[in-house]
mmCIF file of the N, C-alpha and C atoms, coordinates in Angstrom:
data_MODEL
# 
_entry.id   MODEL 
# 
loop_
_atom_site.group_PDB 
_atom_site.id 
_atom_site.type_symbol 
_atom_site.label_atom_id 
_atom_site.label_alt_id 
_atom_site.label_comp_id 
_atom_site.label_asym_id 
_atom_site.label_entity_id 
_atom_site.label_seq_id 
_atom_site.pdbx_PDB_ins_code 
_atom_site.Cartn_x 
_atom_site.Cartn_y 
_atom_site.Cartn_z 
_atom_site.occupancy 
_atom_site.B_iso_or_equiv 
_atom_site.pdbx_formal_charge 
_atom_site.auth_seq_id 
_atom_site.auth_comp_id 
_atom_site.auth_asym_id 
_atom_site.auth_atom_id 
_atom_site.pdbx_PDB_model_num 
ATOM 1   N N  . MET A 1 1  ? 14.440  9.037   -13.276 1.00 0.00 ? 1  MET A N  1 
ATOM 2   C CA . MET A 1 1  ? 13.669  7.881   -12.880 1.00 0.00 ? 1  MET A CA 1 
ATOM 3   C C  . MET A 1 1  ? 13.926  6.785   -13.897 1.00 0.00 ? 1  MET A C  1 
ATOM 4   N N  . SER A 1 2  ? 14.057  5.569   -13.411 1.00 0.00 ? 2  SER A N  1 
ATOM 5   C CA . SER A 1 2  ? 14.194  4.429   -14.310 1.00 0.00 ? 2  SER A CA 1 
ATOM 6   C C  . SER A 1 2  ? 12.955  3.557   -14.170 1.00 0.00 ? 2  SER A C  1 
ATOM 7   N N  . GLU A 1 3  ? 12.632  2.867   -15.246 1.00 0.00 ? 3  GLU A N  1 
ATOM 8   C CA . GLU A 1 3  ? 11.448  2.022   -15.249 1.00 0.00 ? 3  GLU A CA 1 
ATOM 9   C C  . GLU A 1 3  ? 11.789  0.720   -15.939 1.00 0.00 ? 3  GLU A C  1 
ATOM 10  N N  . GLY A 1 4  ? 11.273  -0.368  -15.421 1.00 0.00 ? 4  GLY A N  1 
ATOM 11  C CA . GLY A 1 4  ? 11.507  -1.681  -16.009 1.00 0.00 ? 4  GLY A CA 1 
ATOM 12  C C  . GLY A 1 4  ? 10.297  -2.564  -15.815 1.00 0.00 ? 4  GLY A C  1 
ATOM 13  N N  . ARG A 1 5  ? 10.342  -3.735  -16.391 1.00 0.00 ? 5  ARG A N  1 
ATOM 14  C CA . ARG A 1 5  ? 9.227   -4.687  -16.269 1.00 0.00 ? 5  ARG A CA 1 
ATOM 15  C C  . ARG A 1 5  ? 9.759   -5.984  -15.690 1.00 0.00 ? 5  ARG A C  1 
ATOM 16  N N  . ARG A 1 6  ? 9.073   -6.505  -14.678 1.00 0.00 ? 6  ARG A N  1 
ATOM 17  C CA . ARG A 1 6  ? 9.449   -7.769  -14.049 1.00 0.00 ? 6  ARG A CA 1 
ATOM 18  C C  . ARG A 1 6  ? 8.988   -8.930  -14.922 1.00 0.00 ? 6  ARG A C  1 
ATOM 19  N N  . PRO A 1 7  ? 9.535   -10.129 -14.696 1.00 0.00 ? 7  PRO A N  1 
ATOM 20  C CA . PRO A 1 7  ? 9.111   -11.299 -15.480 1.00 0.00 ? 7  PRO A CA 1 
ATOM 21  C C  . PRO A 1 7  ? 7.611   -11.595 -15.368 1.00 0.00 ? 7  PRO A C  1 
ATOM 22  N N  . ASP A 1 8  ? 6.996   -11.204 -14.235 1.00 0.00 ? 8  ASP A N  1 
ATOM 23  C CA . ASP A 1 8  ? 5.563   -11.449 -14.079 1.00 0.00 ? 8  ASP A CA 1 
ATOM 24  C C  . ASP A 1 8  ? 4.710   -10.360 -14.728 1.00 0.00 ? 8  ASP A C  1 
ATOM 25  N N  . GLY A 1 9  ? 5.349   -9.394  -15.386 1.00 0.00 ? 9  GLY A N  1 
ATOM 26  C CA . GLY A 1 9  ? 4.626   -8.360  -16.122 1.00 0.00 ? 9  GLY A CA 1 
ATOM 27  C C  . GLY A 1 9  ? 4.454   -7.054  -15.367 1.00 0.00 ? 9  GLY A C  1 
ATOM 28  N N  . ARG A 1 10 ? 4.750   -7.051  -14.059 1.00 0.00 ? 10 ARG A N  1 
ATOM 29  C CA . ARG A 1 10 ? 4.575   -5.822  -13.287 1.00 0.00 ? 10 ARG A CA 1 
ATOM 30  C C  . ARG A 1 10 ? 5.644   -4.802  -13.660 1.00 0.00 ? 10 ARG A C  1 
ATOM 31  N N  . VAL A 1 11 ? 5.255   -3.534  -13.638 1.00 0.00 ? 11 VAL A N  1 
ATOM 32  C CA . VAL A 1 11 ? 6.174   -2.435  -13.931 1.00 0.00 ? 11 VAL A CA 1 
ATOM 33  C C  . VAL A 1 11 ? 6.849   -2.001  -12.639 1.00 0.00 ? 11 VAL A C  1 
ATOM 34  N N  . VAL A 1 12 ? 8.162   -1.785  -12.700 1.00 0.00 ? 12 VAL A N  1 
ATOM 35  C CA . VAL A 1 12 ? 8.932   -1.352  -11.546 1.00 0.00 ? 12 VAL A CA 1 
ATOM 36  C C  . VAL A 1 12 ? 9.537   0.005   -11.869 1.00 0.00 ? 12 VAL A C  1 
ATOM 37  N N  . ARG A 1 13 ? 9.346   0.973   -10.953 1.00 0.00 ? 13 ARG A N  1 
ATOM 38  C CA . ARG A 1 13 ? 9.909   2.311   -11.122 1.00 0.00 ? 13 ARG A CA 1 
ATOM 39  C C  . ARG A 1 13 ? 10.862  2.594   -9.972  1.00 0.00 ? 13 ARG A C  1 
ATOM 40  N N  . ALA A 1 14 ? 11.969  3.273   -10.272 1.00 0.00 ? 14 ALA A N  1 
ATOM 41  C CA . ALA A 1 14 ? 12.940  3.615   -9.233  1.00 0.00 ? 14 ALA A CA 1 
ATOM 42  C C  . ALA A 1 14 ? 13.518  4.993   -9.514  1.00 0.00 ? 14 ALA A C  1 
ATOM 43  N N  . ARG A 1 15 ? 13.872  5.675   -8.439  1.00 0.00 ? 15 ARG A N  1 
ATOM 44  C CA . ARG A 1 15 ? 14.502  6.991   -8.587  1.00 0.00 ? 15 ARG A CA 1 
ATOM 45  C C  . ARG A 1 15 ? 15.346  7.245   -7.353  1.00 0.00 ? 15 ARG A C  1 
ATOM 46  N N  . LEU A 1 16 ? 16.517  7.843   -7.554  1.00 0.00 ? 16 LEU A N  1 
ATOM 47  C CA . LEU A 1 16 ? 17.379  8.228   -6.451  1.00 0.00 ? 16 LEU A CA 1 
ATOM 48  C C  . LEU A 1 16 ? 16.851  9.533   -5.875  1.00 0.00 ? 16 LEU A C  1 
ATOM 49  N N  . VAL A 1 17 ? 16.570  9.534   -4.566  1.00 0.00 ? 17 VAL A N  1 
ATOM 50  C CA . VAL A 1 17 ? 16.043  10.717  -3.900  1.00 0.00 ? 17 VAL A CA 1 
ATOM 51  C C  . VAL A 1 17 ? 17.012  11.124  -2.804  1.00 0.00 ? 17 VAL A C  1 
ATOM 52  N N  . ARG A 1 18 ? 17.458  12.338  -2.853  1.00 0.00 ? 18 ARG A N  1 
ATOM 53  C CA . ARG A 1 18 ? 18.383  12.845  -1.844  1.00 0.00 ? 18 ARG A CA 1 
ATOM 54  C C  . ARG A 1 18 ? 17.593  13.410  -0.673  1.00 0.00 ? 18 ARG A C  1 
ATOM 55  N N  . MET A 1 19 ? 18.096  13.189  0.551   1.00 0.00 ? 19 MET A N  1 
ATOM 56  C CA . MET A 1 19 ? 17.412  13.677  1.743   1.00 0.00 ? 19 MET A CA 1 
ATOM 57  C C  . MET A 1 19 ? 17.325  15.197  1.706   1.00 0.00 ? 19 MET A C  1 
ATOM 58  N N  . GLY A 1 20 ? 16.156  15.684  2.102   1.00 0.00 ? 20 GLY A N  1 
ATOM 59  C CA . GLY A 1 20 ? 15.960  17.123  2.178   1.00 0.00 ? 20 GLY A CA 1 
ATOM 60  C C  . GLY A 1 20 ? 15.427  17.744  0.906   1.00 0.00 ? 20 GLY A C  1 
ATOM 61  N N  . ALA A 1 21 ? 15.481  17.031  -0.198  1.00 0.00 ? 21 ALA A N  1 
ATOM 62  C CA . ALA A 1 21 ? 15.050  17.587  -1.485  1.00 0.00 ? 21 ALA A CA 1 
ATOM 63  C C  . ALA A 1 21 ? 13.709  16.980  -1.880  1.00 0.00 ? 21 ALA A C  1 
ATOM 64  N N  . ASP A 1 22 ? 12.639  17.409  -1.233  1.00 0.00 ? 22 ASP A N  1 
ATOM 65  C CA . ASP A 1 22 ? 11.289  16.924  -1.506  1.00 0.00 ? 22 ASP A CA 1 
ATOM 66  C C  . ASP A 1 22 ? 11.274  15.395  -1.603  1.00 0.00 ? 22 ASP A C  1 
ATOM 67  N N  . GLU A 1 23 ? 11.610  14.781  -0.494  1.00 0.00 ? 23 GLU A N  1 
ATOM 68  C CA . GLU A 1 23 ? 11.732  13.326  -0.429  1.00 0.00 ? 23 GLU A CA 1 
ATOM 69  C C  . GLU A 1 23 ? 10.427  12.604  -0.767  1.00 0.00 ? 23 GLU A C  1 
ATOM 70  N N  . ASP A 1 24 ? 9.297   13.237  -0.540  1.00 0.00 ? 24 ASP A N  1 
ATOM 71  C CA . ASP A 1 24 ? 8.005   12.585  -0.753  1.00 0.00 ? 24 ASP A CA 1 
ATOM 72  C C  . ASP A 1 24 ? 7.483   12.709  -2.178  1.00 0.00 ? 24 ASP A C  1 
ATOM 73  N N  . SER A 1 25 ? 8.153   13.450  -3.035  1.00 0.00 ? 25 SER A N  1 
ATOM 74  C CA . SER A 1 25 ? 7.634   13.664  -4.388  1.00 0.00 ? 25 SER A CA 1 
ATOM 75  C C  . SER A 1 25 ? 7.518   12.365  -5.174  1.00 0.00 ? 25 SER A C  1 
ATOM 76  N N  . PHE A 1 26 ? 8.455   11.439  -4.977  1.00 0.00 ? 26 PHE A N  1 
ATOM 77  C CA . PHE A 1 26 ? 8.391   10.169  -5.695  1.00 0.00 ? 26 PHE A CA 1 
ATOM 78  C C  . PHE A 1 26 ? 7.142   9.388   -5.297  1.00 0.00 ? 26 PHE A C  1 
ATOM 79  N N  . ASP A 1 27 ? 6.870   9.336   -3.986  1.00 0.00 ? 27 ASP A N  1 
ATOM 80  C CA . ASP A 1 27 ? 5.673   8.633   -3.518  1.00 0.00 ? 27 ASP A CA 1 
ATOM 81  C C  . ASP A 1 27 ? 4.404   9.278   -4.051  1.00 0.00 ? 27 ASP A C  1 
ATOM 82  N N  . ARG A 1 28 ? 4.329   10.609  -3.975  1.00 0.00 ? 28 ARG A N  1 
ATOM 83  C CA . ARG A 1 28 ? 3.132   11.297  -4.483  1.00 0.00 ? 28 ARG A CA 1 
ATOM 84  C C  . ARG A 1 28 ? 2.935   11.013  -5.960  1.00 0.00 ? 28 ARG A C  1 
ATOM 85  N N  . GLU A 1 29 ? 3.998   11.088  -6.746  1.00 0.00 ? 29 GLU A N  1 
ATOM 86  C CA . GLU A 1 29 ? 3.907   10.831  -8.181  1.00 0.00 ? 29 GLU A CA 1 
ATOM 87  C C  . GLU A 1 29 ? 3.495   9.382   -8.456  1.00 0.00 ? 29 GLU A C  1 
ATOM 88  N N  . PHE A 1 30 ? 4.064   8.442   -7.709  1.00 0.00 ? 30 PHE A N  1 
ATOM 89  C CA . PHE A 1 30 ? 3.748   7.030   -7.894  1.00 0.00 ? 30 PHE A CA 1 
ATOM 90  C C  . PHE A 1 30 ? 2.262   6.772   -7.671  1.00 0.00 ? 30 PHE A C  1 
ATOM 91  N N  . TRP A 1 31 ? 1.734   7.252   -6.528  1.00 0.00 ? 31 TRP A N  1 
ATOM 92  C CA . TRP A 1 31 ? 0.345   6.956   -6.192  1.00 0.00 ? 31 TRP A CA 1 
ATOM 93  C C  . TRP A 1 31 ? -0.644  7.741   -7.047  1.00 0.00 ? 31 TRP A C  1 
ATOM 94  N N  . THR A 1 32 ? -0.303  8.957   -7.480  1.00 0.00 ? 32 THR A N  1 
ATOM 95  C CA . THR A 1 32 ? -1.245  9.736   -8.287  1.00 0.00 ? 32 THR A CA 1 
ATOM 96  C C  . THR A 1 32 ? -1.328  9.234   -9.725  1.00 0.00 ? 32 THR A C  1 
ATOM 97  N N  . ARG A 1 33 ? -0.374  8.454   -10.181 1.00 0.00 ? 33 ARG A N  1 
ATOM 98  C CA . ARG A 1 33 ? -0.451  7.866   -11.523 1.00 0.00 ? 33 ARG A CA 1 
ATOM 99  C C  . ARG A 1 33 ? -1.503  6.766   -11.616 1.00 0.00 ? 33 ARG A C  1 
ATOM 100 N N  . MET A 1 34 ? -1.921  6.244   -10.470 1.00 0.00 ? 34 MET A N  1 
ATOM 101 C CA . MET A 1 34 ? -2.834  5.100   -10.442 1.00 0.00 ? 34 MET A CA 1 
ATOM 102 C C  . MET A 1 34 ? -4.281  5.546   -10.306 1.00 0.00 ? 34 MET A C  1 
ATOM 103 N N  . THR A 1 35 ? -5.167  4.685   -10.773 1.00 0.00 ? 35 THR A N  1 
ATOM 104 C CA . THR A 1 35 ? -6.589  4.888   -10.529 1.00 0.00 ? 35 THR A CA 1 
ATOM 105 C C  . THR A 1 35 ? -6.880  4.487   -9.087  1.00 0.00 ? 35 THR A C  1 
ATOM 106 N N  . PRO A 1 36 ? -8.006  4.924   -8.530  1.00 0.00 ? 36 PRO A N  1 
ATOM 107 C CA . PRO A 1 36 ? -8.340  4.489   -7.166  1.00 0.00 ? 36 PRO A CA 1 
ATOM 108 C C  . PRO A 1 36 ? -8.411  2.965   -7.031  1.00 0.00 ? 36 PRO A C  1 
ATOM 109 N N  . GLU A 1 37 ? -8.890  2.288   -8.055  1.00 0.00 ? 37 GLU A N  1 
ATOM 110 C CA . GLU A 1 37 ? -8.974  0.830   -8.010  1.00 0.00 ? 37 GLU A CA 1 
ATOM 111 C C  . GLU A 1 37 ? -7.579  0.204   -7.933  1.00 0.00 ? 37 GLU A C  1 
ATOM 112 N N  . GLN A 1 38 ? -6.633  0.753   -8.686  1.00 0.00 ? 38 GLN A N  1 
ATOM 113 C CA . GLN A 1 38 ? -5.260  0.242   -8.657  1.00 0.00 ? 38 GLN A CA 1 
ATOM 114 C C  . GLN A 1 38 ? -4.629  0.471   -7.287  1.00 0.00 ? 38 GLN A C  1 
ATOM 115 N N  . ARG A 1 39 ? -4.926  1.624   -6.662  1.00 0.00 ? 39 ARG A N  1 
ATOM 116 C CA . ARG A 1 39 ? -4.390  1.906   -5.329  1.00 0.00 ? 39 ARG A CA 1 
ATOM 117 C C  . ARG A 1 39 ? -4.908  0.899   -4.315  1.00 0.00 ? 39 ARG A C  1 
ATOM 118 N N  . VAL A 1 40 ? -6.205  0.593   -4.375  1.00 0.00 ? 40 VAL A N  1 
ATOM 119 C CA . VAL A 1 40 ? -6.779  -0.383  -3.440  1.00 0.00 ? 40 VAL A CA 1 
ATOM 120 C C  . VAL A 1 40 ? -6.134  -1.747  -3.652  1.00 0.00 ? 40 VAL A C  1 
ATOM 121 N N  . ASP A 1 41 ? -5.933  -2.140  -4.910  1.00 0.00 ? 41 ASP A N  1 
ATOM 122 C CA . ASP A 1 41 ? -5.277  -3.426  -5.197  1.00 0.00 ? 41 ASP A CA 1 
ATOM 123 C C  . ASP A 1 41 ? -3.870  -3.469  -4.601  1.00 0.00 ? 41 ASP A C  1 
ATOM 124 N N  . CYS A 1 42 ? -3.109  -2.391  -4.756  1.00 0.00 ? 42 CYS A N  1 
ATOM 125 C CA . CYS A 1 42 ? -1.747  -2.337  -4.204  1.00 0.00 ? 42 CYS A CA 1 
ATOM 126 C C  . CYS A 1 42 ? -1.773  -2.414  -2.681  1.00 0.00 ? 42 CYS A C  1 
ATOM 127 N N  . LEU A 1 43 ? -2.688  -1.672  -2.077  1.00 0.00 ? 43 LEU A N  1 
ATOM 128 C CA . LEU A 1 43 ? -2.772  -1.690  -0.621  1.00 0.00 ? 43 LEU A CA 1 
ATOM 129 C C  . LEU A 1 43 ? -3.178  -3.068  -0.108  1.00 0.00 ? 43 LEU A C  1 
ATOM 130 N N  . TRP A 1 44 ? -4.095  -3.740  -0.814  1.00 0.00 ? 44 TRP A N  1 
ATOM 131 C CA . TRP A 1 44 ? -4.492  -5.078  -0.383  1.00 0.00 ? 44 TRP A CA 1 
ATOM 132 C C  . TRP A 1 44 ? -3.321  -6.050  -0.505  1.00 0.00 ? 44 TRP A C  1 
ATOM 133 N N  . ASP A 1 45 ? -2.502  -5.904  -1.569  1.00 0.00 ? 45 ASP A N  1 
ATOM 134 C CA . ASP A 1 45 ? -1.302  -6.735  -1.698  1.00 0.00 ? 45 ASP A CA 1 
ATOM 135 C C  . ASP A 1 45 ? -0.376  -6.520  -0.507  1.00 0.00 ? 45 ASP A C  1 
ATOM 136 N N  . MET A 1 46 ? -0.254  -5.260  -0.051  1.00 0.00 ? 46 MET A N  1 
ATOM 137 C CA . MET A 1 46 ? 0.593   -4.976  1.107   1.00 0.00 ? 46 MET A CA 1 
ATOM 138 C C  . MET A 1 46 ? 0.023   -5.626  2.371   1.00 0.00 ? 46 MET A C  1 
ATOM 139 N N  . VAL A 1 47 ? -1.300  -5.611  2.522   1.00 0.00 ? 47 VAL A N  1 
ATOM 140 C CA . VAL A 1 47 ? -1.941  -6.257  3.673   1.00 0.00 ? 47 VAL A CA 1 
ATOM 141 C C  . VAL A 1 47 ? -1.638  -7.752  3.655   1.00 0.00 ? 47 VAL A C  1 
ATOM 142 N N  . LEU A 1 48 ? -1.794  -8.387  2.492   1.00 0.00 ? 48 LEU A N  1 
ATOM 143 C CA . LEU A 1 48 ? -1.511  -9.821  2.389   1.00 0.00 ? 48 LEU A CA 1 
ATOM 144 C C  . LEU A 1 48 ? -0.047  -10.133 2.678   1.00 0.00 ? 48 LEU A C  1 
ATOM 145 N N  . ASP A 1 49 ? 0.863   -9.286  2.201   1.00 0.00 ? 49 ASP A N  1 
ATOM 146 C CA . ASP A 1 49 ? 2.285   -9.471  2.493   1.00 0.00 ? 49 ASP A CA 1 
ATOM 147 C C  . ASP A 1 49 ? 2.542   -9.373  3.998   1.00 0.00 ? 49 ASP A C  1 
ATOM 148 N N  . ALA A 1 50 ? 1.947   -8.363  4.644   1.00 0.00 ? 50 ALA A N  1 
ATOM 149 C CA . ALA A 1 50 ? 2.144   -8.182  6.086   1.00 0.00 ? 50 ALA A CA 1 
ATOM 150 C C  . ALA A 1 50 ? 1.591   -9.369  6.862   1.00 0.00 ? 50 ALA A C  1 
ATOM 151 N N  . MET A 1 51 ? 0.427   -9.875  6.454   1.00 0.00 ? 51 MET A N  1 
ATOM 152 C CA . MET A 1 51 ? -0.151  -11.030 7.150   1.00 0.00 ? 51 MET A CA 1 
ATOM 153 C C  . MET A 1 51 ? 0.701   -12.272 6.944   1.00 0.00 ? 51 MET A C  1 
ATOM 154 N N  . ALA A 1 52 ? 1.271   -12.439 5.750   1.00 0.00 ? 52 ALA A N  1 
ATOM 155 C CA . ALA A 1 52 ? 2.141   -13.590 5.499   1.00 0.00 ? 52 ALA A CA 1 
ATOM 156 C C  . ALA A 1 52 ? 3.400   -13.508 6.366   1.00 0.00 ? 52 ALA A C  1 
ATOM 157 N N  . ILE A 1 53 ? 3.952   -12.310 6.512   1.00 0.00 ? 53 ILE A N  1 
ATOM 158 C CA . ILE A 1 53 ? 5.140   -12.129 7.347   1.00 0.00 ? 53 ILE A CA 1 
ATOM 159 C C  . ILE A 1 53 ? 4.820   -12.454 8.804   1.00 0.00 ? 53 ILE A C  1 
ATOM 160 N N  . LYS A 1 54 ? 3.631   -12.056 9.261   1.00 0.00 ? 54 LYS A N  1 
ATOM 161 C CA . LYS A 1 54 ? 3.221   -12.326 10.640  1.00 0.00 ? 54 LYS A CA 1 
ATOM 162 C C  . LYS A 1 54 ? 2.799   -13.774 10.854  1.00 0.00 ? 54 LYS A C  1 
ATOM 163 N N  . GLY A 1 55 ? 2.618   -14.515 9.758   1.00 0.00 ? 55 GLY A N  1 
ATOM 164 C CA . GLY A 1 55 ? 2.234   -15.911 9.874   1.00 0.00 ? 55 GLY A CA 1 
ATOM 165 C C  . GLY A 1 55 ? 0.738   -16.132 10.019  1.00 0.00 ? 55 GLY A C  1 
ATOM 166 N N  . VAL A 1 56 ? -0.066  -15.163 9.606   1.00 0.00 ? 56 VAL A N  1 
ATOM 167 C CA . VAL A 1 56 ? -1.519  -15.305 9.669   1.00 0.00 ? 56 VAL A CA 1 
ATOM 168 C C  . VAL A 1 56 ? -1.940  -16.258 8.566   1.00 0.00 ? 56 VAL A C  1 
ATOM 169 N N  . ALA A 1 57 ? -2.608  -17.337 8.943   1.00 0.00 ? 57 ALA A N  1 
ATOM 170 C CA . ALA A 1 57 ? -2.946  -18.376 7.968   1.00 0.00 ? 57 ALA A CA 1 
ATOM 171 C C  . ALA A 1 57 ? -4.292  -18.145 7.292   1.00 0.00 ? 57 ALA A C  1 
ATOM 172 N N  . ASN A 1 58 ? -5.267  -17.602 8.006   1.00 0.00 ? 58 ASN A N  1 
ATOM 173 C CA . ASN A 1 58 ? -6.609  -17.484 7.459   1.00 0.00 ? 58 ASN A CA 1 
ATOM 174 C C  . ASN A 1 58 ? -6.858  -16.057 6.968   1.00 0.00 ? 58 ASN A C  1 
ATOM 175 N N  . PHE A 1 59 ? -6.540  -15.791 5.694   1.00 0.00 ? 59 PHE A N  1 
ATOM 176 C CA . PHE A 1 59 ? -6.685  -14.449 5.141   1.00 0.00 ? 59 PHE A CA 1 
ATOM 177 C C  . PHE A 1 59 ? -8.146  -14.030 5.031   1.00 0.00 ? 59 PHE A C  1 
ATOM 178 N N  . GLY A 1 60 ? -9.071  -14.985 4.928   1.00 0.00 ? 60 GLY A N  1 
ATOM 179 C CA . GLY A 1 60 ? -10.478 -14.654 4.776   1.00 0.00 ? 60 GLY A CA 1 
ATOM 180 C C  . GLY A 1 60 ? -11.083 -13.992 6.002   1.00 0.00 ? 60 GLY A C  1 
ATOM 181 N N  . GLU A 1 61 ? -10.475 -14.174 7.156   1.00 0.00 ? 61 GLU A N  1 
ATOM 182 C CA . GLU A 1 61 ? -11.007 -13.599 8.381   1.00 0.00 ? 61 GLU A CA 1 
ATOM 183 C C  . GLU A 1 61 ? -10.560 -12.163 8.586   1.00 0.00 ? 61 GLU A C  1 
ATOM 184 N N  . GLN A 1 62 ? -9.600  -11.723 7.815   1.00 0.00 ? 62 GLN A N  1 
ATOM 185 C CA . GLN A 1 62 ? -9.048  -10.391 8.028   1.00 0.00 ? 62 GLN A CA 1 
ATOM 186 C C  . GLN A 1 62 ? -9.922  -9.329  7.383   1.00 0.00 ? 62 GLN A C  1 
ATOM 187 N N  . GLY A 1 63 ? -9.834  -8.131  7.904   1.00 0.00 ? 63 GLY A N  1 
ATOM 188 C CA . GLY A 1 63 ? -10.577 -7.002  7.356   1.00 0.00 ? 63 GLY A CA 1 
ATOM 189 C C  . GLY A 1 63 ? -10.324 -5.783  8.214   1.00 0.00 ? 63 GLY A C  1 
ATOM 190 N N  . LEU A 1 64 ? -11.167 -4.808  8.062   1.00 0.00 ? 64 LEU A N  1 
ATOM 191 C CA . LEU A 1 64 ? -11.023 -3.608  8.859   1.00 0.00 ? 64 LEU A CA 1 
ATOM 192 C C  . LEU A 1 64 ? -11.419 -3.897  10.301  1.00 0.00 ? 64 LEU A C  1 
ATOM 193 N N  . GLN A 1 65 ? -10.798 -3.153  11.201  1.00 0.00 ? 65 GLN A N  1 
ATOM 194 C CA . GLN A 1 65 ? -11.138 -3.301  12.606  1.00 0.00 ? 65 GLN A CA 1 
ATOM 195 C C  . GLN A 1 65 ? -12.580 -2.856  12.808  1.00 0.00 ? 65 GLN A C  1 
ATOM 196 N N  . ARG A 1 66 ? -13.316 -3.617  13.558  1.00 0.00 ? 66 ARG A N  1 
ATOM 197 C CA . ARG A 1 66 ? -14.728 -3.322  13.769  1.00 0.00 ? 66 ARG A CA 1 
ATOM 198 C C  . ARG A 1 66 ? -14.997 -3.046  15.247  1.00 0.00 ? 66 ARG A C  1 
ATOM 199 N N  . SER A 1 67 ? -14.467 -1.974  15.743  1.00 0.00 ? 67 SER A N  1 
ATOM 200 C CA . SER A 1 67 ? -14.703 -1.596  17.130  1.00 0.00 ? 67 SER A CA 1 
ATOM 201 C C  . SER A 1 67 ? -15.942 -0.702  17.194  1.00 0.00 ? 67 SER A C  1 
ATOM 202 N N  . VAL A 1 68 ? -16.747 -0.939  18.207  1.00 0.00 ? 68 VAL A N  1 
ATOM 203 C CA . VAL A 1 68 ? -17.969 -0.158  18.384  1.00 0.00 ? 68 VAL A CA 1 
ATOM 204 C C  . VAL A 1 68 ? -17.941 0.460   19.763  1.00 0.00 ? 68 VAL A C  1 
ATOM 205 N N  . GLY A 1 69 ? -18.333 1.696   19.836  1.00 0.00 ? 69 GLY A N  1 
ATOM 206 C CA . GLY A 1 69 ? -18.404 2.363   21.128  1.00 0.00 ? 69 GLY A CA 1 
ATOM 207 C C  . GLY A 1 69 ? -19.638 3.231   21.200  1.00 0.00 ? 69 GLY A C  1 
ATOM 208 N N  . ARG A 1 70 ? -19.996 3.621   22.418  1.00 0.00 ? 70 ARG A N  1 
ATOM 209 C CA . ARG A 1 70 ? -21.180 4.451   22.599  1.00 0.00 ? 70 ARG A CA 1 
ATOM 210 C C  . ARG A 1 70 ? -20.902 5.422   23.732  1.00 0.00 ? 70 ARG A C  1 
ATOM 211 N N  . ILE A 1 71 ? -21.291 6.654   23.536  1.00 0.00 ? 71 ILE A N  1 
ATOM 212 C CA . ILE A 1 71 ? -21.112 7.673   24.569  1.00 0.00 ? 71 ILE A CA 1 
ATOM 213 C C  . ILE A 1 71 ? -22.508 8.058   25.061  1.00 0.00 ? 71 ILE A C  1 
ATOM 214 N N  . LEU A 1 72 ? -22.708 7.945   26.370  1.00 0.00 ? 72 LEU A N  1 
ATOM 215 C CA . LEU A 1 72 ? -23.971 8.362   26.973  1.00 0.00 ? 72 LEU A CA 1 
ATOM 216 C C  . LEU A 1 72 ? -23.739 9.675   27.703  1.00 0.00 ? 72 LEU A C  1 
ATOM 217 N N  . ARG A 1 73 ? -24.538 10.648  27.371  1.00 0.00 ? 73 ARG A N  1 
ATOM 218 C CA . ARG A 1 73 ? -24.416 11.947  28.031  1.00 0.00 ? 73 ARG A CA 1 
ATOM 219 C C  . ARG A 1 73 ? -25.476 12.057  29.123  1.00 0.00 ? 73 ARG A C  1 
ATOM 220 N N  . PRO A 1 74 ? -25.109 12.626  30.256  1.00 0.00 ? 74 PRO A N  1 
ATOM 221 C CA . PRO A 1 74 ? -26.099 12.752  31.357  1.00 0.00 ? 74 PRO A CA 1 
ATOM 222 C C  . PRO A 1 74 ? -27.189 13.763  31.033  1.00 0.00 ? 74 PRO A C  1 
# 
């Protein structure tokens, strides 16, 4: 694994993973190194990136889907 620091101070980690050889180990190791708060921050950054790619202008309106349903039993 190689590790470096970006000009903005963020740490970048990389590793060559061969198909078939526990391909998910890098992801598991990456996410388990973080605190839960750091994971939420990373996920929110991904949400903002996805919204920017889609062209969503009003980030304040976004959030979790709020669908409500009700089941009535006879």
